[in-house]
Each structure stands twice: as structure tokens, then as C-alpha cells.
C-alpha positions in Angstrom: -0.3 0.1 -0.2 1.1 3.5 -0.8 -0.4 6.9 0.3 -3.2 5.0 1.5 -3.9 3.3 -1.9 -3.9 -0.4 -2.8 -1.8 -1.5 -4.6 -2.3 -4.9 -7.2 0.5 -5.4 -9.7 -1.3 -7.0 -12.7 2.0 -8.2 -14.7 5.2 -9.1 -13.0 7.5 -12.0 -14.0 8.7 -15.0 -12.1 12.0 -16.4 -12.9 11.9 -20.4 -13.6 14.0 -22.8 -12.2 16.7 -24.7 -14.7 15.7 -27.7 -16.5 11.5 -27.3 -15.6 10.4 -27.0 -19.0 12.6 -30.4 -20.0 13.5 -31.6 -23.3 11.9 -28.2 -25.0 14.4 -26.1 -24.1 16.0 -27.4 -26.4 20.1 -25.3 -26.2 19.1 -23.3 -29.5 15.9 -22.1 -28.2 16.6 -18.5 -27.2 15.2 -15.2 -28.1 17.1 -13.8 -30.9 19.6 -10.8 -29.2 23.3 -9.6 -30.0 24.8 -10.3 -26.7 26.4 -6.9 -26.6 23.1 -4.6 -27.2 20.5 -6.7 -25.4 19.6 -6.0 -21.5 20.4 -8.7 -19.4 20.4 -7.1 -16.2 18.1 -7.6 -13.7 15.7 -4.7 -13.2 16.5 -1.7 -11.2 19.0 -1.3 -8.4 20.7 -4.8 -8.5 22.2 -4.4 -5.5 18.7 -4.7 -4.0 17.9 -8.0 -5.5 21.3 -9.9 -4.0 19.4 -11.9 -1.6 16.6 -12.7 -4.4 18.4 -14.5 -7.1 20.8 -15.8 -3.9 18.0 -17.7 -3.0 16.4 -19.2 -6.6 13.8 -15.9 -7.2 12.3 -18.3 -3.8 8.5 -17.3 -3.6 8.9 -15.8 0.4 11.7 -13.6 -1.4 9.5 -12.3 -4.2 6.8 -11.4 -1.1 9.5 -9.2 0.3 10.4 -7.6 -3.3 6.3 -6.7 -3.1 6.9 -5.5 0.9 10.2 -3.2 -0.4 7.6 -1.9 -2.8 4.9 -1.8 -1.2 2.5 -4.0 -3.5 -0.2 -6.0 -2.0 -0.9 -8.5 -4.3 1.0 -9.9 -7.7 0.0 -11.5 -10.9 2.5 -14.2 -12.3 3.7 -14.3 -15.9 6.3 -16.8 -16.9 10.2 -15.6 -18.2 11.5 -19.1 -20.0 8.0 -19.6 -20.3 6.6 -16.2 -22.6 8.5 -17.9 -25.8 10.4 -21.7 -25.1 6.7 -23.3 -25.5 5.2 -22.1 -28.2 8.0 -22.3 -30.8 7.3 -23.1 -34.2 9.0 -26.0 -34.9 8.8 -27.6 -31.2 6.9 -31.2 -31.5 3.1 -30.5 -29.8 4.1 -33.0 -27.4 6.9 -31.1 -25.7 4.9 -27.6 -25.6 2.9 -29.7 -24.0 4.9 -31.5 -21.5 6.2 -27.8 -21.3 3.1 -26.2 -20.6 2.0 -28.7 -17.6 4.9 -28.5 -16.4 5.5 -24.6 -15.9 1.5 -24.7 -14.5 2.1 -27.3 -12.0 5.2 -25.4 -10.6 4.0 -21.9 -10.4 1.1 -23.4 -9.0 2.7 -24.2 -6.1 5.0 -21.5 -5.7 1.7 -19.4 -5.2 0.9 -21.5 -2.9 3.0 -20.0 -0.4 0.8 -17.6 0.0 -2.3 -17.0 -2.5 -3.7 -14.4 -0.4 -0.9 -12.3 -2.2 0.4 -14.3 -4.9 -1.4 -15.6 -8.5 -0.8 -16.7 -11.5 -2.2 -17.1 -15.4 -1.4 -20.2 -17.2 0.3 -21.6 -20.1 -0.9 -23.6 -22.6 0.2 -25.7 -25.7 -1.7 -23.1 -28.5 -0.4 -25.7 -31.4 -2.8 -27.9 -30.1 -5.9 -26.3 -29.7 -7.9 -29.2 -28.2 -5.0 -29.8 -25.6 -4.9 -26.3 -24.6 -8.8 -26.6 -23.9 -7.5 -29.2 -22.3 -4.7 -27.6 -20.1 -7.0 -24.6 -19.4 -9.4 -26.8 -17.6 -7.2 -28.5 -15.5 -5.2 -25.1 -14.6 -8.8 -23.7 -12.9 -8.5 -26.9 -10.9 -4.9 -25.5 -9.8 -5.9 -22.5 -8.6 -4.7 -20.1 -11.8 -6.6 -17.5 -13.0 -6.0 -17.5 -16.8 -4.2 -18.7 -19.7 -1.6 -16.1 -21.7 -1.6 -16.3 -25.2 0.9 -14.5 -27.5 -0.6 -12.2 -29.9 1.7 -13.6 -32.6 0.9 -15.2 -36.2 1.5 -18.8 -34.4 1.0 -22.2 -36.5 -0.8 -20.3 -39.4 -3.7 -18.6 -37.0 -4.3 -15.5 -35.4 -6.0 -14.8 -31.9 -9.1 -14.1 -33.3 -9.2 -17.4 -35.5 -12.4 -20.1 -35.4 -9.7 -22.6 -34.9 -9.4 -20.9 -31.0 -12.7 -20.9 -30.2 -12.6 -24.3 -28.4 -10.0 -22.6 -25.9 -12.2 -19.5 -25.3 -15.3 -21.4 -24.1 -13.4 -23.1 -22.0 -11.9 -20.1 -20.9 -15.5 -18.3 -21.0 -16.8 -21.4 -19.3 -14.4 -22.2 -16.7 -14.3 -17.6 -15.6 -10.3 -17.7 -16.9 -9.0 -14.3 -18.3 -7.2 -14.7 -21.6 -3.9 -12.6 -21.2 -1.8 -11.4 -24.2 1.4 -11.3 -23.8 4.4 -10.4 -26.6 8.0 -11.0 -25.8 10.7 -11.7 -28.0 12.3 -14.9 -28.8 10.4 -16.2 -31.2 12.4 -17.2 -34.6 10.4 -15.7 -37.3 7.3 -15.1 -35.9 7.6 -11.3 -33.9 6.6 -8.4 -35.8 10.5 -6.8 -36.4 12.1 -9.7 -36.2 13.1 -9.4 -39.9 13.4 -5.7 -40.1 16.7 -5.1 -37.6 19.1 -6.1 -35.7 19.0 -3.5 -33.1 17.1 -5.0 -30.2 15.7 -1.4 -29.4 14.7 -1.5 -32.9 12.5 -5.6 -32.2 11.8 -4.9 -28.4 10.1 -0.9 -29.9 8.5 -2.8 -32.3 7.4 -5.7 -31.2 5.3 -5.5 -28.0 3.1 -2.8 -29.1 2.5 -3.6 -32.7 1.8 -7.7 -31.7 -1.1 -6.2 -29.5 -2.1 -4.5 -32.4 -2.2 -7.2 -34.7 -4.1 -9.0 -32.0 -6.6 -6.9 -31.3 -7.7 -6.2 -34.9 -8.3 -10.1 -35.1 -9.7 -10.6 -32.3 -12.2 -7.8 -33.2 -12.8 -7.6 -36.7 -12.2 -11.4 -37.3 -15.9 -12.2 -34.6 -14.0 -13.9 -31.4 -15.5 -11.4 -29.0 -18.6 -11.4 -31.0 -19.0 -14.8 -30.5 -17.4 -15.0 -26.8 -19.4 -12.5 -25.4 -18.5 -13.0 -21.8 -14.7 -13.6 -22.2 -12.5 -11.1 -20.6 -9.6 -10.0 -22.5 -5.9 -8.4 -21.1 -3.6 -6.6 -23.6 -0.5 -6.5 -22.0 3.3 -5.0 -21.5 3.0 -2.4 -24.6 1.7 1.0 -23.0 -0.9 2.7 -23.3 -1.0 5.1 -25.7 -1.7 3.4 -28.9 -4.9 2.6 -27.2 -7.2 5.8 -28.9 -5.8 6.1 -32.1 -6.2 2.1 -32.5 -9.6 1.9 -31.8 -11.2 4.8 -33.9 -8.9 3.4 -36.8 -10.8 -0.1 -36.0 -14.0 1.5 -35.7 -13.2 3.6 -39.0 -12.6 0.3 -40.6 -16.3 -1.8 -39.3 -18.0 0.8 -40.1 -16.4 0.9 -43.9 -16.7 -3.0 -44.6 -20.0 -2.8 -42.5 -22.0 -4.4 -45.5 -18.8 -7.2 -46.1 -16.8 -8.5 -43.6 -17.5 -6.7 -40.5 -21.4 -7.3 -41.2 -21.4 -9.6 -38.3 -20.4 -7.7 -35.4 -23.4 -6.4 -33.4 -20.6 -3.8 -31.9 -18.3 -1.1 -32.9 -14.6 -2.2 -31.5 -14.6 0.2 -29.0 -18.2 -1.3 -27.5 -16.7 -4.5 -28.0 -13.5 -3.3 -25.7 -15.8 -1.1 -23.2 -17.6 -4.9 -23.0 -14.4 -7.2 -22.4 -11.2 -5.7 -22.3 -8.6 -4.1 -20.5 -4.9 -2.5 -20.7 -1.8 -2.3 -19.0 0.0 1.2 -18.3 3.5 0.4 -16.8 5.2 3.0 -13.9 6.6 5.4 -16.6 3.9 5.1 -19.1 3.1 9.3 -19.3 0.3 8.6 -21.6 -1.7 6.7 -19.0 -3.9 9.7 -18.1 -4.9 9.9 -21.7 -5.9 6.2 -22.3 -8.2 6.6 -18.8 -9.5 9.1 -20.3 -10.2 7.4 -23.0 -11.7 4.1 -22.1 -11.9 4.9 -18.7 -9.5 3.3 -15.7 -12.1 0.6 -15.3 -9.7 -0.6 -18.3 -6.3 0.1 -17.3 -3.8 -1.6 -15.0 -1.1 -1.1 -13.8 1.9 -3.7 -13.5 5.9 -3.3 -12.7 7.6 -6.1 -15.3 9.1 -6.9 -11.9 12.0 -8.5 -12.5 12.9 -7.9 -16.1 15.4 -5.3 -17.3 13.1 -2.5 -17.8 11.4 -2.2 -14.9 12.6 0.1 -11.8 12.4 -2.0 -8.9 13.0 -0.9 -5.7 10.9 2.7 -7.2 8.8 1.1 -9.5 5.4 2.4 -7.6 6.8 5.8 -6.9 8.1 6.6 -10.4 4.1 5.9 -11.3 2.4 7.7 -8.6 5.1 10.6 -9.4 3.9 10.7 -13.5 0.2 10.3 -12.2 0.6 13.3 -10.2 2.3 15.3 -13.3 -0.5 13.8 -15.3 -3.4 14.9 -13.0 -4.2 10.7 -12.5 -5.4 11.2 -9.5 -8.3 10.3 -7.2 -10.6 7.6 -7.7 -9.4 6.9 -11.1 -5.7 6.4 -10.0 -7.3 4.0 -7.0 -9.3 2.0 -9.6 -6.4 1.8 -12.1 -3.9 0.2 -8.8 -6.0 -1.6 -7.3 -10.1 -1.9 -8.2 -9.4 -3.1 -11.7 -7.1 -5.7 -11.9 -8.5 -7.3 -8.6 -11.8 -7.7 -10.8 -10.5 -8.1 -14.0 -8.5 -11.4 -12.6 -11.8 -12.2 -10.4 -9.6 -11.9 -7.1 -11.3 -10.1 -4.9 -12.6 -12.8 -2.6 -8.9 -14.3 -2.9 -7.0 -10.9 -2.4 -9.1 -9.5 0.4 -6.6 -9.4 3.2 -3.7 -8.5 0.8 -1.5 -6.5 2.7 2.1 -5.7 2.1 4.3 -4.9 5.4 5.6 -2.0 4.0 4.1 0.7 2.4 7.0 3.9 2.4 9.9 3.8 0.1 12.9 2.3 2.8 15.4 3.7 0.2 
């Protein structure tokens, strides 16, 4: 808690133990990077993370890091698991095994303190039937959603009818669809073939892949068909959203006698009905997004402990930025707690969530 506000980190990451993904994690499967240019150090002040990494990134030390930031609860996403199970040439059986192993492990990790730690599952998108089955198993493990990459994988986009069986399962179970990009897929990420510079590829991939995913989910009819499916667009900032919704609205109207005639709502209305977006500690456009779609559709996240996070000052930086851009009062509290706790369905589970400290100790 900071300044009397409860805080739920809507998108932070675990560091998986070596060997967790078994044979799926081949030596050649690594992010396509140039070592001299790619950030590899942990986020923020590494001196403050010595115990965290020395512990093997344990759940107990993760909770201590949350206390340092004044974060009451967190929803966890993978790191290596962002890309290892989704390589285009990985045999489906290995992807299935890798996803199951991760989901078992992260559920046990959260069991250290389920009133503060929650996580989404990963599922083998290469096999939609297996993905739906794993989503059902993940629900029994207490996981709160399913992560999907936004890329054009396996010859299909996220709005493809091929995914409808998975989305049926998510709706039935009340699990969210969390769309999350991450460098590491070979040949499937926007920017991958456009530059050998990390900055160019990273800057392009996250927002542009999210834009393509949103366009497909909306214009291809997935949100029309799955009217109770909740969808998050993560780790890409917020500034692109007002422009993109306006452009999608225009194209839906333009094509209403042909390609979009089956849509009963505008893209902006689908977003209002079903979607959220995530801001981050140094996003100066968060207030713009809130003014456009409302605080009930914007969540805050730290990206801890990845290199672009700001530990141990992520919360402080966001609060300072929010004050500078007049994101305050009830809207700020909604972004920091109400929206993510509602979106992930954690109202009861996180009712007693509380950080041990709420002031910046450094």
C-alpha cells in the first residue's frame, strides 16, 4: 500500500528454475539477440536483488520484494515460458509437457501465499484441444487465466475460429485471456526481420503485435462469438489504444456491408464490454488512456524483475508520473487495485492482501 492506496501488480514475472521445461528447452532456443546490445541484467538496483537471486527467486523473497515496493498482491507471468513452449518447430508433445510442468510449478509457487500471489497458465497453442484441456486443469490448480502470445503462430491469429474451443473453455471457467508478447520466437514477431538492433525490434514488437491481436479478436468476430471472454493486452504501454480503437471503428463501419456485417458492436464497444489494457511505471500516456476508455479498463504493472522494470521505485515513479499528468483520486485507485482485482476475479482471494511496508525504504 502506498499513500493509502492498495496496489495490485497486474503483470510481473517469475524466474523459472533451470530444467523446468525439460526437452522443450533446447540449447538453440533462446531469444534472437545480440549479446552486446541486449539488456540482460535484472531490473533496477541489482544490489537490492542479491538475496532474491541468491534464493533462486523464491516465493518468500518475491513477497519481500513486494513489501519493499508496497505492492499488496501480484499476478505472475512466465519469463522463459514466454517463448520456449511456442517455437514453431517444437513437437506438440513437448509443448504440452512444458506447459503442464510450468503450470504445476507456478501453482505451487503461489501456494506460498495465495492471498497475495496469483498466476496465469500457459497452454500449448499448437494444439487447441490440448490447450482447452490444459486450461481446465489450470483452473483446478487455482490459476486465474491463460496467457496467449499475440503473434501469427501455427498459421493463425488469435481471432481464428480454430481457437474457439479454447475460448469456450475460458468463458465456461471464468478464466481471462491474457495477451502477452515477448522477444524470443524465431520468425514470428513483428520487427524480427526488420532490424538487428534490440531497441528497434523491442519497440516494434510489443505494441504492434498487440495491435494485430486486438484487430483479429475484434474484426474476425471472436469477441462477438465469445461475449463473456475477458481479454487483457499487456506490456505494450497505453498510448496506442485510443488511436487504434478509432481506426478499428472506422474500418468496421467502412466494411459493415461485407467483412464486418456480423459484428453487432463497434470495436470500441467490444473493448468496453470485455477488455483491459496495462500501463507501466513510466508510461506518460496512462492518463490519456484513462480519459479515453475509463479507469475501469486500465491496470498498472511493474514487469518485475525484467530489465526494463524500476525496482525498488516502480510504484513511486508511477505515482509521481500520475501526479504530473493529473491521474489522481478515484481513477488512480481504480487503476492500481479495483480494475485488476475485478478483471482477474481476485476480490475474495486477495481481500486480505497487504504489503508489510508502504513507504520507500531506500
